[in-house]
C-alpha positions in Angstrom: 90.8 5.9 6.0 90.8 7.5 9.5 92.5 6.6 12.7 90.5 5.7 15.8 91.1 7.8 18.9 93.2 6.1 21.5 91.4 5.2 24.7 92.7 6.7 28.0 91.9 5.8 31.5 90.3 8.4 33.8 92.8 10.6 35.7 92.4 11.9 39.2 92.6 15.6 38.2 93.1 17.9 35.2 96.6 18.9 36.5 97.7 15.3 36.9 96.4 14.6 33.4 98.4 17.5 32.0 101.6 16.6 33.8 101.3 12.9 32.7 100.7 13.9 29.1 103.7 16.2 29.1 105.9 13.6 30.6 104.8 11.0 28.1 105.5 13.4 25.2 109.0 14.2 26.5 109.7 10.5 26.9 108.6 9.8 23.4 110.8 12.6 22.0 113.8 11.3 23.9 113.1 7.7 22.8 112.7 8.6 19.2 115.9 10.7 19.2 118.1 7.9 20.7 116.2 4.6 21.4 119.4 2.7 21.9 120.3 4.9 24.8 117.3 3.5 26.7 118.2 -0.1 26.0 115.0 -0.5 24.1 116.2 -0.6 20.5 115.5 -4.0 18.8 115.8 -3.2 15.1 113.7 -1.1 12.8 110.4 -0.2 14.4 107.0 0.3 12.8 105.8 3.9 12.5 104.5 4.9 15.9 101.4 6.5 14.6 100.5 3.4 12.5 101.1 1.2 15.5 98.7 3.3 17.6 96.0 3.3 15.0 93.2 0.9 14.2 92.5 1.8 10.6 89.1 1.5 8.9 89.3 0.1 5.4 86.8 1.8 3.1 84.7 0.1 0.4 84.3 -3.2 2.2 80.6 -3.0 3.2 78.2 -5.2 1.3 75.2 -3.8 3.3 72.3 -2.9 1.1 71.4 0.8 1.1 68.0 0.8 -0.4 65.6 1.5 2.4 63.0 -0.8 0.8 65.3 -3.7 1.5 65.4 -3.2 5.3 63.4 -6.3 6.1 65.7 -8.4 3.9 68.7 -7.0 5.8 67.2 -8.0 9.1 66.8 -11.6 8.0 70.5 -12.0 7.3 72.1 -14.5 9.6 75.6 -13.1 9.8 76.5 -9.4 10.0 80.3 -9.3 10.2 83.2 -7.0 10.9 86.6 -8.0 9.6 89.8 -7.6 11.5 93.4 -8.0 10.4 96.8 -7.6 12.0 99.2 -6.1 9.4 102.7 -7.3 10.2 104.5 -7.5 6.9 104.2 -6.3 3.3 102.7 -3.0 2.1 99.5 -1.3 3.1 98.1 -2.3 -0.3 98.9 -5.9 0.4 97.1 -5.7 3.7 94.0 -4.1 2.2 93.9 -6.6 -0.7 94.0 -9.4 1.9 91.1 -7.9 3.8 89.1 -7.4 0.6 89.7 -11.1 -0.2 88.4 -11.9 3.2 85.3 -9.8 2.5 84.7 -11.8 -0.7 85.1 -15.0 1.3 82.6 -13.8 3.9 80.1 -12.7 1.2 80.5 -16.1 -0.5 79.6 -17.7 2.8 76.4 -15.7 3.0 77.5 -12.9 5.3 76.9 -9.2 5.2 80.2 -7.3 5.6 79.7 -4.1 7.5 83.2 -2.9 8.2 86.9 -3.9 8.2 89.8 -2.7 10.4 93.5 -3.2 10.2 96.0 -2.8 13.1 99.7 -2.3 12.3 101.8 -4.5 14.6 105.0 -6.4 14.4 103.1 -9.6 15.2 99.6 -10.6 16.4 99.1 -10.3 20.1 99.6 -13.8 21.5 96.8 -13.3 24.0 94.0 -11.6 22.1 95.2 -11.2 18.5 94.6 -7.4 18.3 95.8 -6.4 21.7 93.5 -5.5 24.6 93.2 -1.8 23.8 92.4 -2.3 20.1 90.1 -5.2 20.9 88.0 -2.7 23.0 87.9 -0.3 20.0 86.8 -3.2 17.8 84.0 -3.9 20.3 82.8 -0.3 19.9 82.8 -0.7 16.1 80.8 -4.0 16.5 78.2 -2.3 18.7 78.0 0.8 16.4 77.6 -1.4 13.2 75.2 -3.9 14.8 77.4 -6.8 13.9 77.0 -10.3 15.3 80.3 -11.8 14.2 84.0 -10.9 13.9 86.2 -12.6 11.3 90.0 -12.5 11.8 92.2 -12.7 8.7 94.5 -15.2 10.2 94.2 -18.6 11.9 93.6 -18.0 15.6 94.8 -20.1 18.5 91.8 -21.3 20.6 93.0 -19.0 23.5 93.1 -16.0 21.2 89.6 -16.6 19.9 88.2 -17.0 23.4 90.0 -13.9 24.7 88.8 -11.8 21.7 85.2 -13.1 22.2 85.4 -12.1 25.9 86.1 -8.5 24.8 83.9 -8.0 21.8 81.0 -10.0 23.2 80.1 -11.6 19.8 81.1 -14.7 18.0 84.7 -14.7 16.6 85.8 -17.0 13.9 89.1 -17.1 11.9 89.9 -17.3 8.2 90.3 -21.1 8.3 86.9 -21.6 9.8 85.3 -19.4 7.2 86.9 -21.3 4.3 85.9 -24.6 5.8 82.3 -23.2 6.0 82.3 -22.3 2.3 83.7 -25.7 1.4 80.9 -27.3 3.4 78.3 -25.3 1.6 79.6 -26.0 -1.9 80.6 -29.7 -1.7 78.2 -31.8 -3.8 79.8 -35.2 -4.5 80.2 -37.9 -1.9 84.0 -37.6 -2.0 83.9 -33.8 -1.7 81.6 -33.9 1.3 83.8 -36.5 3.0 86.9 -34.5 2.4 85.4 -31.3 3.8 84.0 -33.1 6.9 87.5 -34.6 7.5 89.1 -31.1 7.3 86.4 -29.7 9.6 87.0 -32.4 12.2 90.8 -31.9 12.0 90.2 -28.2 12.7 87.7 -28.8 15.5 89.6 -31.4 17.5 92.2 -29.2 19.2 89.5 -26.5 19.8 87.1 -28.6 21.9 86.2 -27.1 25.3 85.2 -29.0 28.4 83.6 -27.9 31.6 85.4 -29.9 34.2 84.0 -32.7 36.4 80.4 -31.7 35.9 80.7 -33.1 32.4 81.8 -36.6 33.6 80.0 -39.4 31.7 81.1 -42.2 34.2 80.7 -42.5 37.9 84.0 -41.8 39.8 85.3 -41.9 43.3 82.6 -42.1 46.0 79.9 -41.6 43.4 80.6 -45.2 42.2 78.8 -46.4 45.3 78.3 -50.1 45.3 79.3 -50.6 41.7 82.4 -52.6 42.7 86.1 -52.5 42.0 87.3 -51.1 38.7 84.4 -48.6 38.5 86.0 -45.8 40.5 88.0 -43.1 38.9 87.7 -39.7 37.4 85.4 -41.0 34.6 85.3 -40.0 31.0 84.4 -36.3 30.6 82.3 -35.0 27.8 85.3 -33.5 26.1 87.1 -36.9 26.2 84.0 -38.5 24.8 83.8 -35.9 22.0 87.5 -36.4 21.2 87.0 -40.2 20.9 84.0 -39.8 18.7 85.7 -37.3 16.5 88.8 -39.6 16.1 86.6 -42.6 15.3 84.7 -40.5 12.7 88.0 -39.2 11.2 89.4 -42.8 10.9 86.2 -43.8 9.0 86.3 -40.8 6.7 90.0 -41.5 5.9 89.1 -45.1 4.9 86.2 -43.9 2.7 88.4 -41.4 1.0 91.1 -44.0 0.4 88.5 -46.3 -1.2 87.3 -43.5 -3.5 90.9 -42.6 -4.3 91.4 -46.2 -5.4 88.4 -46.0 -7.8 89.7 -42.7 -9.2 93.2 -44.0 -9.6 91.9 -47.0 -11.5 90.0 -44.7 -13.9 93.1 -42.5 -14.3 95.4 -45.5 -14.9 93.0 -46.7 -17.6 93.2 -43.4 -19.4 97.0 -43.5 -19.1 97.1 -47.1 -20.4 95.0 -46.0 -23.3 97.7 -43.4 -24.1 95.3 -40.4 -23.5 97.3 -37.3 -22.4 95.8 -35.3 -19.6 95.6 -31.5 -19.1 94.9 -30.1 -15.6 93.3 -26.7 -15.0 94.4 -25.2 -11.7 94.7 -21.8 -10.2 93.4 -19.3 -7.7 89.8 -19.4 -6.8 87.5 -17.3 -9.0 90.2 -17.0 -11.7 87.8 -18.4 -14.3 88.9 -22.1 -14.4 85.4 -23.5 -14.9 84.6 -20.8 -17.5 87.7 -21.8 -19.4 86.8 -25.5 -19.2 83.4 -24.7 -20.6 84.9 -22.6 -23.4 87.3 -25.4 -24.4 85.0 -28.4 -24.1 81.4 -27.2 -23.7 81.3 -29.1 -20.4 78.5 -27.1 -18.9 80.2 -26.8 -15.5 78.7 -24.5 -12.9 80.1 -21.0 -13.3 79.5 -18.3 -10.6 81.2 -15.1 -9.6 82.0 -16.7 -6.2 85.0 -18.0 -4.4 85.2 -21.8 -4.4 82.1 -22.3 -6.6 83.9 -25.5 -7.9 84.9 -28.2 -5.3 84.3 -31.4 -7.2 86.7 -32.5 -9.9 85.3 -32.5 -13.5 87.0 -34.5 -16.3 86.1 -33.9 -19.9 87.5 -35.3 -23.2 88.6 -33.0 -26.0 90.9 -33.4 -29.1 93.4 -31.4 -31.0 93.1 -30.3 -34.6 94.9 -33.3 -35.8 92.5 -35.6 -34.0 94.6 -36.5 -30.9 92.4 -37.1 -27.8 93.2 -35.6 -24.4 91.4 -35.0 -21.1 90.8 -31.7 -19.4 90.4 -31.7 -15.6 88.9 -28.8 -13.6 90.2 -28.8 -10.0 89.3 -27.0 -6.8 90.6 -23.4 -6.6 93.4 -22.3 -4.3 93.6 -19.3 -2.0 96.3 -17.5 0.0 97.0 -19.3 3.2 94.8 -22.3 2.2 94.3 -24.2 5.5 96.6 -27.2 5.9 93.6 -29.4 6.9 92.1 -28.7 3.5 95.3 -29.4 1.5 95.6 -32.8 3.3 91.9 -33.7 2.9 91.9 -32.8 -0.8 95.3 -34.3 -1.5 93.8 -37.3 -3.3 91.8 -34.9 -5.6 94.8 -32.6 -6.2 96.8 -35.6 -7.3 95.0 -35.2 -10.6 97.2 -32.2 -11.1 100.4 -34.0 -10.2 99.7 -36.8 -12.7 98.9 -34.4 -15.6 101.0 -34.1 -18.7 100.3 -30.3 -18.9 99.1 -27.8 -16.3 97.1 -24.8 -17.3 97.7 -22.4 -14.4 94.8 -19.9 -14.7 95.4 -16.4 -13.3 92.9 -13.5 -12.9 94.5 -10.7 -14.9 92.1 -8.2 -13.4 93.1 -9.0 -9.8 95.0 -6.3 -7.9 97.8 -8.7 -7.2 98.0 -11.5 -9.8 101.6 -12.3 -9.0 100.6 -13.0 -5.4 98.0 -15.4 -6.7 100.6 -17.2 -8.8 102.9 -17.6 -5.8 100.1 -18.9 -3.6 99.0 -21.5 -6.1 102.6 -22.7 -6.7 103.1 -23.1 -2.9 100.1 -25.5 -2.8 101.2 -27.3 -5.9 104.6 -27.9 -4.2 102.7 -29.3 -1.2 101.0 -31.9 -3.3 104.2 -32.7 -5.3 102.9 -31.2 -8.5 105.5 -28.5 -9.0 107.3 -30.5 -11.7 104.4 -30.7 -14.2 104.9 -28.6 -17.4 103.1 -25.3 -16.7 101.5 -22.7 -18.9 100.3 -19.5 -17.2 96.9 -18.6 -18.7 96.1 -15.0 -17.8 92.3 -15.0 -17.9 89.9 -12.0 -18.0 92.2 -10.2 -20.5 89.2 -8.2 -21.7 89.0 -6.3 -18.4 92.6 -6.5 -17.3 95.1 -3.6 -17.4 97.3 -4.0 -20.5 100.3 -3.0 -18.5 99.6 -5.8 -16.0 99.3 -8.3 -18.8 102.6 -7.2 -20.3 104.3 -7.4 -16.9 103.1 -11.0 -16.4 104.0 -12.1 -19.9 107.5 -10.6 -19.5 108.0 -12.4 -16.1 106.4 -15.7 -17.1 108.0 -16.8 -20.3 105.5 -19.6 -20.9 102.3 -17.6 -20.7 99.3 -16.6 -22.8 96.5 -14.0 -22.3 92.8 -15.1 -22.9 89.3 -14.2 -22.1 87.0 -17.1 -21.4 84.0 -14.7 -21.5 84.6 -13.2 -25.0 86.7 -16.1 -26.5 89.7 -13.9 -27.2 92.9 -15.9 -27.3 91.1 -19.3 -26.9 92.1 -20.6 -30.4 95.7 -19.7 -29.6 95.4 -21.6 -26.3 94.1 -24.6 -28.1 97.0 -24.5 -30.5 99.4 -24.2 -27.6 97.9 -27.2 -25.9 98.3 -29.2 -29.1 102.0 -28.2 -29.3 102.8 -29.0 -25.7 101.0 -32.3 -25.3 103.3 -35.4 -25.6 103.2 -36.9 -29.0 103.5 -40.6 -29.9 107.1 -41.3 -30.4 107.3 -45.1 -31.2 107.7 -45.7 -34.9 106.1 -48.8 -36.3 105.8 -50.4 -39.7 102.8 -52.8 -39.8 100.5 -54.6 -42.3 97.0 -54.6 -40.8 94.4 -57.0 -42.2 91.3 -55.4 -43.6 89.1 -57.1 -41.0 91.1 -55.2 -38.2 89.8 -51.7 -39.2 89.6 -51.0 -35.5 93.4 -50.9 -35.2 93.6 -48.5 -38.2 91.1 -46.3 -36.4 93.1 -46.4 -33.2 96.3 -45.4 -35.1 94.4 -42.4 -36.5 93.0 -41.4 -33.0 96.0 -42.0 -30.8 99.0 -41.9 -33.2 100.4 -40.1 -36.2 100.3 -41.8 -39.6 103.4 -41.2 -41.7 102.7 -43.4 -44.7 99.7 -45.5 -45.7 99.2 -47.9 -48.6 96.4 -50.4 -49.4 97.8 -53.8 -50.6 96.3 -57.2 -51.3 96.6 -58.5 -47.7 95.6 -55.3 -45.9 96.8 -51.8 -45.1 100.5 -51.1 -44.9 101.0 -48.4 -42.4 104.1 -46.6 -41.1 103.2 -44.5 -38.1 104.2 -43.1 -34.7 102.2 -44.6 -31.9 101.9 -44.8 -28.1 103.2 -47.8 -26.2 99.6 -49.1 -25.7 98.9 -49.1 -29.5 102.3 -50.6 -30.2 101.5 -53.6 -28.0 98.2 -54.2 -29.9 100.0 -54.0 -33.3 102.7 -56.4 -32.3 101.2 -59.3 -34.3 101.3 -57.3 -37.5 104.8 -55.8 -37.6 106.5 -56.1 -41.0 109.7 -58.0 -40.7 
């Protein structure tokens, strides 16, 4: 990494420039020796050189280098430079965050040209990076030929406009990028409705109007002879847009509520039938869909992309002893997942909260797997799913550092390492699921007539037979069953 040179304004003369530079150096030395003496000390300060630097992060570019691909490169719609304010954590944390942003941008179809990090105590409230660094960012944008800047935080509308005014290209933030990816990947009717609702929630406070020229109704003298009640400021375009957005959001909420009712009915039917449920959750691109395919042969789309799965998939499976259960693949999480998305997808994420067992999938090859675990648990707490019995499934064990795997397993007592790609550890995971799933605990002693073989089949499928004997009047069975099976056997209980 290298530091960008600081920009200086033009001085009247070389002598003035020399004197000013010397005075600044003396002031800096005095301040560093005793900052409290100047009344400027406000706690531990960031390193001065780091604060002054806009650091380039190497290895982020996804630009193709083969000269034969130049025409393809020119057709790309988005050529982006990434920007981040590093205010907490280590330098490695900041770079990992920017690399994740690069992966998000690439998933959205962009070409990442460069990434820069500025060390500050907090983002500049006016222009995010600060005016001087924003100018340096503009120079990088020009040099790289970029058409978009993506900030690794959620920007206030004023920050985005101020940064756009300086860099002279489109500026979007992390939230807008994630929403764009969700919009590309949503396939089901419910998924599309949830994404649209989240986008409108994000857009509403960011509408911009252009004053009276955008008025949609006559006002004041312009009302002419239209009579009383027609005069006034009128409804501006921004007001009209807000009203339309609010109307659309209300309609989407009603549609999502109706779809939620349908899913709740299906889920309650499974619950009533005594079928336990296992939810697969975790960070995006951790391998959740690959794991579902390995466990059930579901044939779910698997791509090396962030948020390849947005629509919930439910598949049936069974344990070695024949007990049925469902496996649910859910949308992936990410650090700083936009609140709008959590709210919009709350009904889908409730599948996790209602599960009997949670397989929390973690990418063992990621530079910061513990950070992924923390980010996922924060979202689970938001959707009230933190109390579900959890098993940490460390995926991609075939390419993960063994020391990292050992560290996670020491810290997470209820964990297992697997590879969905090679199949390593999958049988152990299946056995673990069988042990952790709730077992039938109601003991019954019944005499089932021979013409009710369907009940005997249900006891085999959903319960645990302890003793069985064929007698003249039917099959005498002592078994442990679920409440639903017990109710159906109530007419055949042996007194």
